[in-house]
PyMOL commands that place a pseudoatom at each C-alpha (Angstrom):
pseudoatom trace, name=CA, resn=MET, resi=1, chain=A, elem=C, hetatm=0, pos=[-81.072, 65.791, 51.473]
pseudoatom trace, name=CA, resn=GLN, resi=2, chain=A, elem=C, hetatm=0, pos=[-83.277, 67.737, 53.826]
pseudoatom trace, name=CA, resn=VAL, resi=3, chain=A, elem=C, hetatm=0, pos=[-80.843, 67.485, 56.753]
pseudoatom trace, name=CA, resn=TRP, resi=4, chain=A, elem=C, hetatm=0, pos=[-78.050, 68.952, 54.626]
pseudoatom trace, name=CA, resn=LYS, resi=5, chain=A, elem=C, hetatm=0, pos=[-80.291, 71.829, 53.481]
pseudoatom trace, name=CA, resn=ALA, resi=6, chain=A, elem=C, hetatm=0, pos=[-81.339, 72.565, 57.056]
pseudoatom trace, name=CA, resn=SER, resi=7, chain=A, elem=C, hetatm=0, pos=[-77.723, 72.571, 58.199]
pseudoatom trace, name=CA, resn=ILE, resi=8, chain=A, elem=C, hetatm=0, pos=[-76.779, 75.017, 55.434]
pseudoatom trace, name=CA, resn=GLN, resi=9, chain=A, elem=C, hetatm=0, pos=[-79.569, 77.297, 56.688]
pseudoatom trace, name=CA, resn=LEU, resi=10, chain=A, elem=C, hetatm=0, pos=[-78.157, 76.947, 60.199]
pseudoatom trace, name=CA, resn=VAL, resi=11, chain=A, elem=C, hetatm=0, pos=[-74.717, 78.058, 58.994]
pseudoatom trace, name=CA, resn=LYS, resi=12, chain=A, elem=C, hetatm=0, pos=[-76.203, 81.162, 57.388]
pseudoatom trace, name=CA, resn=GLU, resi=13, chain=A, elem=C, hetatm=0, pos=[-78.049, 82.053, 60.570]
pseudoatom trace, name=CA, resn=VAL, resi=14, chain=A, elem=C, hetatm=0, pos=[-75.008, 81.363, 62.770]
pseudoatom trace, name=CA, resn=TYR, resi=15, chain=A, elem=C, hetatm=0, pos=[-72.898, 83.696, 60.627]
pseudoatom trace, name=CA, resn=SER, resi=16, chain=A, elem=C, hetatm=0, pos=[-75.564, 86.368, 60.897]
pseudoatom trace, name=CA, resn=ILE, resi=17, chain=A, elem=C, hetatm=0, pos=[-75.941, 86.139, 64.670]
pseudoatom trace, name=CA, resn=THR, resi=18, chain=A, elem=C, hetatm=0, pos=[-72.217, 85.862, 65.407]
pseudoatom trace, name=CA, resn=GLY, resi=19, chain=A, elem=C, hetatm=0, pos=[-71.606, 88.917, 63.252]
pseudoatom trace, name=CA, resn=LYS, resi=20, chain=A, elem=C, hetatm=0, pos=[-73.199, 90.862, 66.121]
pseudoatom trace, name=CA, resn=PHE, resi=21, chain=A, elem=C, hetatm=0, pos=[-70.759, 89.532, 68.741]
pseudoatom trace, name=CA, resn=PRO, resi=22, chain=A, elem=C, hetatm=0, pos=[-68.124, 91.933, 70.082]
pseudoatom trace, name=CA, resn=ALA, resi=23, chain=A, elem=C, hetatm=0, pos=[-65.093, 92.381, 67.829]
pseudoatom trace, name=CA, resn=THR, resi=24, chain=A, elem=C, hetatm=0, pos=[-62.913, 90.995, 70.621]
pseudoatom trace, name=CA, resn=GLU, resi=25, chain=A, elem=C, hetatm=0, pos=[-64.592, 87.611, 70.060]
pseudoatom trace, name=CA, resn=GLY, resi=26, chain=A, elem=C, hetatm=0, pos=[-63.430, 87.380, 66.455]
pseudoatom trace, name=CA, resn=PHE, resi=27, chain=A, elem=C, hetatm=0, pos=[-60.942, 84.625, 67.249]
pseudoatom trace, name=CA, resn=GLY, resi=28, chain=A, elem=C, hetatm=0, pos=[-62.784, 83.221, 70.242]
pseudoatom trace, name=CA, resn=LEU, resi=29, chain=A, elem=C, hetatm=0, pos=[-66.386, 82.163, 70.524]
pseudoatom trace, name=CA, resn=THR, resi=30, chain=A, elem=C, hetatm=0, pos=[-67.327, 83.564, 67.112]
pseudoatom trace, name=CA, resn=GLU, resi=31, chain=A, elem=C, hetatm=0, pos=[-64.759, 81.399, 65.337]
pseudoatom trace, name=CA, resn=GLN, resi=32, chain=A, elem=C, hetatm=0, pos=[-65.626, 78.335, 67.430]
pseudoatom trace, name=CA, resn=ILE, resi=33, chain=A, elem=C, hetatm=0, pos=[-69.363, 78.530, 66.706]
pseudoatom trace, name=CA, resn=ARG, resi=34, chain=A, elem=C, hetatm=0, pos=[-68.847, 79.179, 63.011]
pseudoatom trace, name=CA, resn=LYS, resi=35, chain=A, elem=C, hetatm=0, pos=[-66.358, 76.347, 62.641]
pseudoatom trace, name=CA, resn=ALA, resi=36, chain=A, elem=C, hetatm=0, pos=[-68.625, 73.863, 64.436]
pseudoatom trace, name=CA, resn=ALA, resi=37, chain=A, elem=C, hetatm=0, pos=[-71.659, 74.990, 62.407]
pseudoatom trace, name=CA, resn=VAL, resi=38, chain=A, elem=C, hetatm=0, pos=[-69.817, 74.618, 59.091]
pseudoatom trace, name=CA, resn=SER, resi=39, chain=A, elem=C, hetatm=0, pos=[-68.692, 71.135, 60.067]
pseudoatom trace, name=CA, resn=ILE, resi=40, chain=A, elem=C, hetatm=0, pos=[-72.304, 69.906, 60.227]
pseudoatom trace, name=CA, resn=PRO, resi=41, chain=A, elem=C, hetatm=0, pos=[-73.188, 70.122, 56.504]
pseudoatom trace, name=CA, resn=SER, resi=42, chain=A, elem=C, hetatm=0, pos=[-69.566, 69.380, 55.595]
pseudoatom trace, name=CA, resn=ASN, resi=43, chain=A, elem=C, hetatm=0, pos=[-69.611, 66.053, 57.415]
pseudoatom trace, name=CA, resn=ILE, resi=44, chain=A, elem=C, hetatm=0, pos=[-73.021, 65.171, 56.024]
pseudoatom trace, name=CA, resn=ALA, resi=45, chain=A, elem=C, hetatm=0, pos=[-71.741, 65.850, 52.507]
pseudoatom trace, name=CA, resn=GLU, resi=46, chain=A, elem=C, hetatm=0, pos=[-68.516, 63.941, 53.044]
pseudoatom trace, name=CA, resn=GLY, resi=47, chain=A, elem=C, hetatm=0, pos=[-70.379, 60.971, 54.475]
pseudoatom trace, name=CA, resn=GLN, resi=48, chain=A, elem=C, hetatm=0, pos=[-72.776, 60.949, 51.516]
pseudoatom trace, name=CA, resn=GLY, resi=49, chain=A, elem=C, hetatm=0, pos=[-69.783, 60.770, 49.218]
pseudoatom trace, name=CA, resn=ARG, resi=50, chain=A, elem=C, hetatm=0, pos=[-68.294, 57.733, 50.943]
pseudoatom trace, name=CA, resn=ASN, resi=51, chain=A, elem=C, hetatm=0, pos=[-68.490, 54.178, 49.690]
pseudoatom trace, name=CA, resn=SER, resi=52, chain=A, elem=C, hetatm=0, pos=[-70.546, 52.531, 52.391]
pseudoatom trace, name=CA, resn=PRO, resi=53, chain=A, elem=C, hetatm=0, pos=[-73.489, 53.110, 54.703]
pseudoatom trace, name=CA, resn=LYS, resi=54, chain=A, elem=C, hetatm=0, pos=[-71.176, 52.393, 57.649]
pseudoatom trace, name=CA, resn=GLU, resi=55, chain=A, elem=C, hetatm=0, pos=[-68.887, 55.264, 56.682]
pseudoatom trace, name=CA, resn=PHE, resi=56, chain=A, elem=C, hetatm=0, pos=[-71.874, 57.539, 56.110]
pseudoatom trace, name=CA, resn=ARG, resi=57, chain=A, elem=C, hetatm=0, pos=[-73.174, 56.721, 59.603]
pseudoatom trace, name=CA, resn=GLN, resi=58, chain=A, elem=C, hetatm=0, pos=[-69.760, 57.579, 61.025]
pseudoatom trace, name=CA, resn=PHE, resi=59, chain=A, elem=C, hetatm=0, pos=[-69.812, 61.018, 59.405]
pseudoatom trace, name=CA, resn=LEU, resi=60, chain=A, elem=C, hetatm=0, pos=[-73.386, 61.573, 60.581]
pseudoatom trace, name=CA, resn=ALA, resi=61, chain=A, elem=C, hetatm=0, pos=[-72.180, 60.812, 64.113]
pseudoatom trace, name=CA, resn=ILE, resi=62, chain=A, elem=C, hetatm=0, pos=[-69.472, 63.457, 63.724]
pseudoatom trace, name=CA, resn=ALA, resi=63, chain=A, elem=C, hetatm=0, pos=[-72.085, 65.930, 62.457]
pseudoatom trace, name=CA, resn=LEU, resi=64, chain=A, elem=C, hetatm=0, pos=[-74.230, 65.155, 65.510]
pseudoatom trace, name=CA, resn=GLY, resi=65, chain=A, elem=C, hetatm=0, pos=[-71.275, 65.960, 67.747]
pseudoatom trace, name=CA, resn=SER, resi=66, chain=A, elem=C, hetatm=0, pos=[-70.990, 69.320, 66.020]
pseudoatom trace, name=CA, resn=VAL, resi=67, chain=A, elem=C, hetatm=0, pos=[-74.713, 69.914, 66.566]
pseudoatom trace, name=CA, resn=ALA, resi=68, chain=A, elem=C, hetatm=0, pos=[-74.148, 69.485, 70.316]
pseudoatom trace, name=CA, resn=GLU, resi=69, chain=A, elem=C, hetatm=0, pos=[-71.109, 71.749, 70.149]
pseudoatom trace, name=CA, resn=VAL, resi=70, chain=A, elem=C, hetatm=0, pos=[-73.004, 74.578, 68.408]
pseudoatom trace, name=CA, resn=GLU, resi=71, chain=A, elem=C, hetatm=0, pos=[-75.895, 74.214, 70.830]
pseudoatom trace, name=CA, resn=THR, resi=72, chain=A, elem=C, hetatm=0, pos=[-73.551, 74.498, 73.820]
pseudoatom trace, name=CA, resn=GLN, resi=73, chain=A, elem=C, hetatm=0, pos=[-71.712, 77.476, 72.366]
pseudoatom trace, name=CA, resn=LEU, resi=74, chain=A, elem=C, hetatm=0, pos=[-74.956, 79.316, 71.638]
pseudoatom trace, name=CA, resn=ILE, resi=75, chain=A, elem=C, hetatm=0, pos=[-76.065, 78.736, 75.229]
pseudoatom trace, name=CA, resn=ILE, resi=76, chain=A, elem=C, hetatm=0, pos=[-72.730, 80.130, 76.425]
pseudoatom trace, name=CA, resn=ALA, resi=77, chain=A, elem=C, hetatm=0, pos=[-73.234, 83.167, 74.179]
pseudoatom trace, name=CA, resn=ARG, resi=78, chain=A, elem=C, hetatm=0, pos=[-76.639, 83.696, 75.761]
pseudoatom trace, name=CA, resn=GLU, resi=79, chain=A, elem=C, hetatm=0, pos=[-75.243, 83.282, 79.276]
pseudoatom trace, name=CA, resn=ILE, resi=80, chain=A, elem=C, hetatm=0, pos=[-72.613, 85.979, 78.675]
pseudoatom trace, name=CA, resn=ASP, resi=81, chain=A, elem=C, hetatm=0, pos=[-75.233, 88.276, 77.129]
pseudoatom trace, name=CA, resn=TYR, resi=82, chain=A, elem=C, hetatm=0, pos=[-74.013, 88.239, 73.537]
pseudoatom trace, name=CA, resn=VAL, resi=83, chain=A, elem=C, hetatm=0, pos=[-77.455, 87.109, 72.361]
pseudoatom trace, name=CA, resn=SER, resi=84, chain=A, elem=C, hetatm=0, pos=[-80.954, 86.992, 73.782]
pseudoatom trace, name=CA, resn=ASN, resi=85, chain=A, elem=C, hetatm=0, pos=[-83.290, 84.033, 74.126]
pseudoatom trace, name=CA, resn=GLY, resi=86, chain=A, elem=C, hetatm=0, pos=[-85.350, 85.442, 71.276]
pseudoatom trace, name=CA, resn=GLU, resi=87, chain=A, elem=C, hetatm=0, pos=[-82.309, 85.449, 69.011]
pseudoatom trace, name=CA, resn=ILE, resi=88, chain=A, elem=C, hetatm=0, pos=[-81.101, 81.932, 69.721]
pseudoatom trace, name=CA, resn=ASN, resi=89, chain=A, elem=C, hetatm=0, pos=[-84.361, 80.056, 70.319]
pseudoatom trace, name=CA, resn=PRO, resi=90, chain=A, elem=C, hetatm=0, pos=[-85.039, 79.650, 66.587]
pseudoatom trace, name=CA, resn=LEU, resi=91, chain=A, elem=C, hetatm=0, pos=[-81.488, 78.325, 66.164]
pseudoatom trace, name=CA, resn=LEU, resi=92, chain=A, elem=C, hetatm=0, pos=[-81.911, 75.878, 69.014]
pseudoatom trace, name=CA, resn=ILE, resi=93, chain=A, elem=C, hetatm=0, pos=[-85.123, 74.607, 67.417]
pseudoatom trace, name=CA, resn=LEU, resi=94, chain=A, elem=C, hetatm=0, pos=[-83.348, 74.251, 64.068]
pseudoatom trace, name=CA, resn=LEU, resi=95, chain=A, elem=C, hetatm=0, pos=[-80.487, 72.380, 65.763]
pseudoatom trace, name=CA, resn=ASP, resi=96, chain=A, elem=C, hetatm=0, pos=[-82.989, 69.990, 67.347]
pseudoatom trace, name=CA, resn=ASP, resi=97, chain=A, elem=C, hetatm=0, pos=[-84.604, 69.398, 63.944]
pseudoatom trace, name=CA, resn=ILE, resi=98, chain=A, elem=C, hetatm=0, pos=[-81.196, 68.719, 62.389]
pseudoatom trace, name=CA, resn=ARG, resi=99, chain=A, elem=C, hetatm=0, pos=[-80.370, 66.320, 65.227]
pseudoatom trace, name=CA, resn=LYS, resi=100, chain=A, elem=C, hetatm=0, pos=[-83.615, 64.381, 64.681]
pseudoatom trace, name=CA, resn=MET, resi=101, chain=A, elem=C, hetatm=0, pos=[-83.147, 64.219, 60.895]
pseudoatom trace, name=CA, resn=ALA, resi=102, chain=A, elem=C, hetatm=0, pos=[-79.519, 63.090, 61.178]
pseudoatom trace, name=CA, resn=LYS, resi=103, chain=A, elem=C, hetatm=0, pos=[-80.411, 60.375, 63.691]
pseudoatom trace, name=CA, resn=ALA, resi=104, chain=A, elem=C, hetatm=0, pos=[-83.273, 59.164, 61.510]
pseudoatom trace, name=CA, resn=LEU, resi=105, chain=A, elem=C, hetatm=0, pos=[-80.993, 59.079, 58.470]
pseudoatom trace, name=CA, resn=ALA, resi=106, chain=A, elem=C, hetatm=0, pos=[-78.321, 57.179, 60.395]
pseudoatom trace, name=CA, resn=ASN, resi=107, chain=A, elem=C, hetatm=0, pos=[-80.912, 54.657, 61.593]
pseudoatom trace, name=CA, resn=SER, resi=108, chain=A, elem=C, hetatm=0, pos=[-82.156, 54.155, 58.038]
pseudoatom trace, name=CA, resn=LEU, resi=109, chain=A, elem=C, hetatm=0, pos=[-78.635, 53.172, 56.972]
pseudoatom trace, name=CA, resn=ARG, resi=110, chain=A, elem=C, hetatm=0, pos=[-78.489, 50.155, 59.302]
for i in range(1, 110): cmd.bond("trace and resi %d" % i, "trace and resi %d" % (i + 1))
show_as sticks, trace
zoom trace
């Protein structure tokens, strides 16, 4: 699935960018962003493995919530000067693409 592949790419990029955060954020914002990012492909995969389209849609909805969470946390990171616009803009575009693909997939399961 393309949405799953894109979300795996997002996780890789999130790990790379959060690796540059201050060491004091190791159990704060860094952990929060990474956890939310990992939950996106994880929920897509779990939903795919379920027995019904309804359950799959439910897991896609959870993944979409995590998309919003990562987006918000990246904006916070920018606002507190952990990252620049240039660093997070590609991630925000990727998040928007993932959001669109997940919504389209969920709609196709109706």
